[in-house]
Each structure stands twice: as C-alpha cells, then as structure tokens.
N, C-alpha and C positions, 0 to 999 in steps of 0.2 A: 357212451357209444352204443350200448344195447338199446337205450331209449330212442336214440336217433334211428337205429335200424328198425325198431318196432314201428315208429312213426312213419318211416319210409314205406314199410310194407302196407300200412293202413292206406297211405296215399296211393300206392300202386294199385291196391285192390279197388279203391274207390274209383280211380280213373278207368280201370277195366270195366267196372260195373256201369259207369256213366257212358262209356263209349260203346256199350253193347245193350241198347235199349230193348232189343227183342229177347234178351236173356230172361227166361221164365223161372219162377221160384219152384214150380211144380211141373212134372212131366205131362200131366193131363190137361194143361191149359197154357195159354200164352196171352199176349196183350190184346188179342182180338176178343177175348172173353169179356162179356158186358160188365163183370164185377172185378176184373183183374187188378185195377189200381187199389181198390179197397182191401182186397185180399193181400196184396203185396205189402201195403202199409201196415196192416194188422199183424202180418207175419214178422215184419221187421222189428216191431216193438214187443213181440212175444205173446200177443193175445191169441193168435191162431197158430196151430201146428199142423203139419201134414201127416201122412201115414208113412210107415217104414219103407214102403216101396217107392217113395218119392212123389206120390200123388197127393192131391188135395181132396178129390171127390166132391166137387161143388154141388152136386145134385142130391146127395143123400141127406136125410133129416138129421136134426140136432136134438139130443135129448134135453129134458128140462134141467137136469143137473148140469149138463155140459153148458147150456146157455147161461145158467146162473154164474158159472165159473168164468165164462167169456165176458159177461157184463162187468163183473167185479174187476177183472184184469184190465178191461178197457178203460175203466174209471180210475185205475191206479190204486185200488183199495185192497189188493190181495194181502198186504201186510198190516192192514188195520187191526187194532186190538179190540175185539168184541167179546164180552163175557156173557152175553145173553144166550140162554139155552132155548132151543126151539122145540125140541121134543115132538117132531112129526111122528106119526104112528108107524110109518114105513121106512124111517131112517134111523139107523143106529149110530152111536158116536164113532164107530170105527169105519163108517162109510167114507169113501175118499172125498166126497163133496160136502161132508157134514158142516165143517167150519165155513166153507164158502157160502153155503145156504144161510147160515146164521148171519153172515155179513150182508147178504142180500136183503134179509128181513130188517136188520138194524138200519140200513140206509133207505128204508121205505120203498124198496124196489118191488118186493112181493109182500102180500099181507101175512101177518103173523097167524099161522095155522096150527096153533097148539092143539095136539091131539088128533089133528086131521091127517090125511094122507098127502104127501107131496108128489108122489108118482115120479120119482127121479128118472126112471128109464123110459117114460112115455115121451114121444116126440113133442117138442114145444110147438104149439100152433102159432099161426101168424098173429092172431088176436092176443095171445098170451105174451109173445115176444114184444109186440108193439106197445102193449100196456106197460110192460116193465121199462121199456125205453122212455116212454112218456113220464113214468114215475120218477125217473132220474133227474127230471128237469123242474124248474119253477115255471109254472104256466099260469096264464090269466084264466079267471073263471068265465065260463060261458054257459048260457042257458041251454036247457034240453032242446028247446025249439030251434035255437041257432045250430046246435050240433046236428040235429036232424036235417036242417037245410043244407049244411055243409056236406054231409055224407051222401045225401040224395043227389047232389050235383056232381059228386066225385066218383061214385061207384055204381056200376050197373046192378050189383047184387046187394045193394044197401038194405033190402028187406030181410036178408039172411044174417045180418049182424045181430049178435045177442045183445040184450039190453045192457048188461054190465059193461060192454065194450063200447057203447055209444060215445061217451065223452072222450075216451082215449083215441078212438078212431078219428073223431073230428079234430082233436088237438094235433094228432100226428099229421093231418093234412095242413093245418095252419103252420106247423113247425117245419114242414117239408121233410118229415121223417118217412114219408111214403117210400116203399121199395117197389119200383116199377120193374117187374120181371118180364123180359121179352116173351111175348105170347100170352101174357096175362094182363095186358093193359086195360085199365078201367075197372078192374075187379079187385076187391079186398080179399075174398076167399078166407074168411076169418078162421075157419076150422081146418084149413089145409096145413099140414106140417111144414114148418119153415126149413128150407134146406140151407146147406153151409154157405152157398153164395149169397142168398138173401140175408142170412144172419150177418155176414161181413158187411154188406151194404148198410144194413140198419145200424150196426154198431159204429160204423164210421160216422154216419150222420149224427148219431146220438152223442158221440165223443165231441164233435165240433160244437154242438149246441151246449153240452154240459160245461165246456170251458167258459161259456158266456153266462149261462143261466142254470147252474146246478141247483138241485133241491136243497132244502135247508140243512139236512144232515151232511150232505156231500160238501156244501159250502164251508162247513166247519173244518174240514180236513184239507181242502184244496188251498192251502196257504201258499202265497207267493214267496219265493226266495228273495231275500234282501242282502245288500252288500254296499260297501263304499266303493267308489271308483270314479271313472270318467263319465260324466253325466251327459246324456243326450236329451235335449229339451223337447224335441219334436216327435217323440215316440207316442203312438196312439195305443192306449191301454183300454181293453174292453174285457171285463171278466178276468180270466187268468191268461189272456193272450196279449202279448205286446208286439206291435208292428213297427219296425224301424223303416222309415220311408226311403225310397230312392232319393239319392242326393245327400243323405246324411253322411257326415264325416267323422271318423274316429281314428285313433292312432294305432299303428302296428309297429312292431320292433323287428327290423330286418336282421336276420341271422347271416345273410349272404351280403358280401360287399359288392356294391353296384357302382359303376362309373361310366362316364361318357367316353373315356379313352380305353376302357378294359372290357366293357360289356358289348354283347351283340344281341340283335333282335332274336327272340326265341330262347335266350338263356333262361334257365330256371332259377328262381329264388325261393327261399323259405323264410318264414317270419313267425312271430308269436304275438298274441294279444298281451301287451305289457301290463295292463291293469284291467280290472273288471269294467265292463261297459254296463252302465245302469241307467234307469229312467230317473227323472227328477224326483220321483217318490222313493228312489233307491231300490227299485225292483231289479234284480239281476237279469241282464239280457245275455251277454256273452262273457264267459268266465275267463279270468286271467290265466294265461298259460295255454290257451287254445292255439293249435297250430294252423298256420296259413301257408299257402303255396300258390305261386303264380309265375308269370313269364315277363321278361323284358319285351315290351311291344314296339318301342321306338328308341333309337339312339342317334343323337346328333353330336358328333365329336366337336370339341373346341378347336377353332382354327385362328391362328394369329391374324389380327387385323380384320377378320371376317365374321366370326361368330363365337358366342359362348356355347358351352356344352349344354345338352339337355337329354334327360332320360325319362321315358314314360313306362311305368310298370302296370301290369294288370293282374289283380288277384283273381284266382279261379277256384280255390278249394279251401274249406274250413274244416278242421278236425277237432271236435270238442273233447274235453277231458273224459267224457263217457264214451269215447270212440265213435261218435256219430260223424260221418263224413258227408258234407253237403257242398253243393256248388255255391260259392259266394263271389260274385263279380264286383270288383271295385277298381278304381284307377287312381294313380298318383303321378304327378309330374315332379320330377326331381330337378330343380333348377340350381345353378351355381349360387353361392352366396351373393346377395345384392350389395353393390357398393356404388357410391356416387363420385368416386375419385376420378380425376381427369385422366390419369394414365390407364385406368381400367376401361373407361369409355373409349379411349383411343385404341387400345390394343385388342380388345374383345377376344380374349383367349382363356376365359375362366372355365375350368373343367369341373365336371360333377364327379364327386367321389364320396360315397357314404362312408361313415365310420362304423366300426364293429358295433352292433347292437343299436344303431341309430334309429330314432323314432321318426316316422313319416306319417302323414295323414292320407288316408285313402277315402275316396268318395264312392259310395255305393251306387251301382248302376241299376239295381232293382231292389224292391222291398224285402225285408227279412222278417218272417213271422215266427215268433218264439213262444213256447209254453212257459210261462213264468213260474210254474210250480216245479218243473223238473229240468228246464233248459232245453227241451226237445225243440228242434228247428223244423218247421214245416216247409216243404218245397212246393 
C-alpha cells in the first residue's frame, strides 16, 4: 500500500511538472534564458546546484576547483576509486576538492602538476575549461596547420589564442563543443573567466559526446549494464547510448483491469514492465518493475449481431526504479480473442476484458534514448 502511494505521488509530481513547462528551477531565470535547458538537465542529475536563496547566478565565474568537481560529476566518476596522490603545492589533503582533483588528473582531464600550484580559487578560463572538456574525449589527430586553419575561420580573435590551446580550440570546433554566448558570437575569448551558464552549456555538450567517444581512461569505467530479459532486435547502440526506435513493441503488465463493457475513454490505468527490456547484446534498456501509467483512449462496446468489443490504450508516463519520471508514449489495441467459429462470426458480441496482471504489447510512438551505463532516459 505504501509503495503504491509513493508511486502515485511520483506520478502526480511528474504530471504537474510536465504540465507546467514554464516552471523554473531558479528564481533568477526561466525558459527564455539561452542556457536554461542545459542548466535544468544538469540540475536534475545533481551536477549543478543553486544558492540558498533559490538563485542560480548564471553570470558569475566558476573557480577551477568547482569546475573540476562539476566535470567529474557530469562524467559520473565522483565515486571512482583513485589512489594517486597529486600533491599540488597549494592544495592540502583536507581541502574540500582534494580527491576530486585527484580524479580529474587520473582520468587525464588535467595534467599531473606534482609540486606545482593548482590555483583552486582562481576562475577557470574559457581556454582551460574547453581543454578539459576536449581531454575527456577520444579525438582524431590533426596537424597544427589544420588547427590554425580551423580557428582562423571560426574566431575573430584567433590571434589571441595561446599556443598551448591551439589543438583543443580546433577540436572543440570540430566536436561542436563551442559555447556560443549571446553577445560574444564569433569570439573565443580564451582568457575570459567562464561563467556558470557557459559551464553548463559546455558540460552538457561534453557529456553527450563522452557517451559516444570517451577517452581511454573513462571508457574503462563506463561499463554498460547487462541483464537477461525481453530482447529488442532493432535498438541502435552507439557508445554507451541505446535508442529504441519509434514503432518498437514490448510487453507491459496491466495492473488495472480494462474492458470494453466496463471502461470509458479517459479512464486511467497503471502497469509495470514485467521483465527487463534488453538489446540483442543483452544491454539493459528498461528495468523490470518500472511503473507505467496511461489512459484509455477509445472504447467500442460489444453489441450482439453488430460488433465485437475493442479498447485502445495509450501509455503516457514511465517511472523507473531510480525515480526518474519521463513521458513515454505508446499504444496498444486490446481486441477480443479471435475465433473462427460459425456462431461467433454470426453473433459478433465478443467483449474485451483483461485479466489481472495480463501482459499486452505496446507500440512506441516515439524513440526512447537511454544511457546504458546507468539507465538514465533522455527526453
């Protein structure tokens, strides 16, 4: 009973959220802000946090230590076990970001600066932040001449780029990691401190690319989850992302009894995923026990001598075991059991009535994009 109540509250909160698109996470910004969606996404997954007064403060700079922490969290490596000691001259073991910075070095995001200064409180510059984001990825080698050609065509201030930043600047352009800030179009401004809005935009882009092409160290940790279950053959897997295409069919287990003689259009039903949904390689897509919710969209009652019953249901919401609630649209037509008997064809009065916990197949109306390492579903 408590679990059903809890799941109901999750569904209610999710529906409220989806029906109020203008609802802002922070009091100092709304959907009109150029970086709202990236900030919203990264806040939802715990990479970004606001201030106690409810603001995000998108225009203030981010420190080098803060950025290291954000990058590690966005890559899902905050719990990675790293024993390497860094020993930067200006960071003591009791510094809040000491272990995070060790992780950033271990994953080859920042160079090992033994004995050097890390400058944890200095603002991270655009050049430094972009270089770290590029370092998180596996990239193709390019010549210095090609890099110069790329940046000279991309940035008005290309002559101001420091030599050490040349390759990362060019690769960021090729990888579409560029953060185009309103009012700064066509400029890299490598030495300008990167603000909290720009950091969110950069991290979001880096995360998407890292799912497909992580660097060698990260690839070792980004293991896809595997399981036995119902196999979908037509899933597209690229890197650690799996995409279930529109039209795919998989089973759901109805918790609500639905029938042509007892149900009405707009009636609510609940269901569960009865078994793990997996790829042909057995990568876990949707976990067994995930909750589903939808509506009866069409009811045709059975009528003697006239018609058999028919019910169409439309799924609208999926709540995963990690409490992520996403819109998942799929339809199923519930027909009466087919029969070739003479009397059945004559009387045409077969009604639809599902059994408790009956399995039905729904057809997805849109694609479903899933992180195979943690089950996160992208919308």
